[in-house]
N, C-alpha and C positions, 0 to 999 in steps of 0.2 A: 503494499499499500505506499502511496504517496501524498506529500501535503505542499500546498501552495499557499503563499500570502503574498497579498497583494489589495488594489483596487477596483472595484468594477467597473470593466469602460461599457459594456454593451448587455443588456437583456433580451433576450427576443422571445418572442409570444412562444407558446407552447405548438407545437405540430403535431397531427392527429392522422395516423395513417388511415387506408382502407383496412389493414387487418386489426385495427384497434387500439395498434401501438402508439403512445404519447412520449415524445422526447422534446425537452425544451435548452437549449443553447445558450451559454453566456459567455463574457469575454472578460478575463483576471488582467491587469497590466501590474507585472512585478515591478519591488522596488529595486532590482539587481543596477550595476553600475550601469549597464545597457539595458533598460527595461523591454521587459517582451510582453507581448499580448498573447495570450495562451487561452485558446477556446475548450471548452469544456462543455460536457452536456450530461444533464438529468434524465433519467427514464421513468417512465411508468407513474408510481405514486410520490416517488421522489421529485417530480417537477414543481410542487408545491412548495418546498425548502426554499424557491426563491421569492415568495409572495411577499415574505416581510421585509426584504431586500431591496435597495434601490442604487441607482446608478450612483457613482464616486464613493461609496462607502467601503469601508476595508474589511477584510473577509479572511478565514483561513478556509481553503479548502480541500478536503481529504479524496482522494481518488485513484483510480483503477485505472491500469494502460490496458485497453481491450484491443485485441488485434484480428481481422479477418481477411479470406483472400474471397474473392465474387470475380467468374469469369476471368480468372488471370492476373487481377488486379489486387493489391495489396493496401491494406486500410487499417488508420490506428484511432483510436478515438479515445479519448482521455473521460472516463465515466466517473463524474461525482457521487459521494453518497453521503455526504456529511459536510454543511457549512456553517460557520461560527461567526457569527457578525461581530465586528467590532475588535477584529486580531490585531495583534503588531503593536502592544501595548510598551513592547521593552525596545530593544536597539532595533531600527530599521536600516542599517548599512552591512547586514547580511544578505546572502542571497534569500531569494524569494521561494525556490524549491529547492526541498530537503536535499544534502547531498549524501554519498556515499558514506562510511566512515573514514578518516584520517589512513593515509597507508595503502588504499585500494587501487590507487593506480601509480604510487610512487615507483620510481624504479629508473634506470636509466632508460631512453626511448619514450618515456610516457611524459617527458615535458612538452608541453604546448608548443606550436611552431609560432612565426609571427603571423602568419597567416589565420592560423588558429584562434589566435589572442585578439584580432581585429573583430570588431564588432558586424562586418557585412562578409 
């Protein structure tokens, strides 16, 4: 499970499909050195978690990474299951997305190149 903190940039209306499936998408802007706009989705009864949330509000969202293949193409969705409003009361200089534990990528050859450390 993963966690992301930031501000709500966009909340889309719920989408209902002919099968009865319902989803609602929203975008969170992180507080990183290079802020990222991350699109997440809520499904089924979890769509109502966004009802008390408003644009610009700070939140912490817990989510799962979901992937699937359809007709030879691969898709990734960030499926939220918990939203805490008013998050980020502590330091805001850390990354918005939870990072792997220290030492996870340490060692020779794992230093970011100048190209990788660029925001583009």
